[in-house]
N, C-alpha and C positions, 0 to 999 in steps of 0.2 A: 503493500500500500504506500510505500514511500515514493517521493518524487526523485527522479533522476536529476542530474544537473541541467538537463535540457528539456524535460517534459513534466507536466503534472502527472499525478498518479492516475491509473486507469479509472478508479472510482471517481476522482474529480472530473476527469474528461467526460465520463458517462453522465454524471450529474449535470455538467455544463450543458450538454446537448439535449438531454431530456427536459431540463428547465427551459432552454431556448425554444424548443418545440411547444411546450405548454404555454409559455409567455405569448407566443404568436397566437395560439388559440384563445387565450384569455383576452388579449387585445381585441381580437375579432369579435368575440362574444360580448365583451364590455362595450364596444362601439354599437353593436346591435341593441344591447339593452338601453344605451343612452339615446339612440335614435328612435327605436320603436316602443320602448317601455317594457316593463316586466310582463304585463298581461299579453302583449302581442307576440312574445317569443316563447311563451309557455314554459316548458321544463328547462329551457336554456339557463335560467337563473340558478337552478339547482346544480347543473353541470358546472357553471361558473363558480359557484360556492365551493363545490367539491374539489375542483382543480386548484382554486385559490388556497384552500387548506393544505392540499398536497404540495403546492409550491412553497408554502410556509415551512412545512416539515423538511422538505428537501433543501431549502435555503439555510435552515438552521444546521443541518448536517454539513452543508457546504462551508459555512462559516467555521464550524469546528475543524473540518479538514484543513481549511486555509490557515487557521491558527496553529494547528499541530504540525503542519508540513511546510518546509521552506518553499518559497517561490522559485521556480527554475530561472536560470540565467536568462537575461534579456538582451537582444541586440539594440534596444532603443536608447536614445539619448536621455539624459536626466530630465529634460523638459518633457519629452514624450512620455516617459515613465510617470511623471507627476500628473499629466493630463489623463493618461490611461488609468492611473490609480484613483483619481477623482471620479471618473466616469464609473469605474467598478464600484467604488464606495457608494455613490448615489444609487446605482442599480441594486446593490445589496440592501441598502436602507429601504428603498421603495418596494422591493420584492418581499421584504419582511413586513414592512409597515402597511402595505396595501391590503393583504389578507386580514390583518388585525383591524384595520379601519373598516373594512367591509363587514367583519364580524360584529364590531361595535355598532355600526350603523344599522345592521339587520336586527340586532338585539334591541337597540333603542326604538326601532320601529315596531317592535312587538312581534316580529316574524321569527321563525325558527331557522337556524343555520344548519344546512345539510352537508354532511361529509359522506357522499355516496349513499349508503342505506342507513347511516347513523344520523341521529339528531344531536348536534353539539349543544352544550349548555350555553345559555345566554350569558354574555359578559356583563350586562347591566340589566336591571329590571325596567321594563317599558312602563312609562307613565304618560299622561297627557302632555307634559312639558318635554318629555324625551323625543316626541315625534318631530318637533321642530329641530332638535339637535340631530336627529337621524337624517333629516334632509340636508343639513349642513355637512354632516359626515359623508353622505352619499355624493355631494357635490365635490368635496375635497378628494374623495376616492376616485371620482372620474377625472379630476385634474391630475391626480397622481398617475393615473393610467396614461394620460396624454404625455406626461413627463417621461414615463417609461418608454413610450413609443419614440419620442425624440432621442432619448439616450440609446435605445436599441439601434435606431437608424445611424447615429454617429458611430457607435461601436461596430456595426456591420460594415459601414463605409471604410473605417480604419482597417478592419480585418481584411477586407477585399483589397485595399491598397497594399497592405503588407504581403498578401498572398499572391496577387497577380501582377502588381506593378513593381514593388521593391524586391519581391522574392527573397526576403531576408531570413526566412526560416521561422519567423515568429509564430506562424500558424501551426507549426509542428508541435509546439508546446501543448496545444489543446486539441489537436486533431485526434480522431478515434483510432484509425488503424495503427 
């Protein structure tokens, strides 16, 4: 499970790509929920909740692995490393914070949070005053999703640049094979 000097561990690489695929699905379903509303998309809201909770679990594992294992050597300049680290930090914070904010918002609205076939406990008790708080949280949750979209686009553009233009081997650190 340890990192080589040039690559992340296999478990870190698998987590990266699984989370990336799920984030794509979450952004897509989140946009559908924002545009059409919960009622129009039916059970999509429960799928969105379930995968949000799964992303939270996987991100916590990812953070633990990142803390326990050294980062592989990088061909980037110090400035590029700082920008990359800032983008990664923001993605980590958002990918942990968004599921939690969605859970709080859903709880505050008096709705149940689904994790596949399980109902998760409410994080707060719903009251008449919590309904307005829920709306604010749902708005912030949506804005956070838009921030993730922007960060993912920047992250992907940088990865493509390093992979296809610079060909500096950076992508080998996180590639699956």
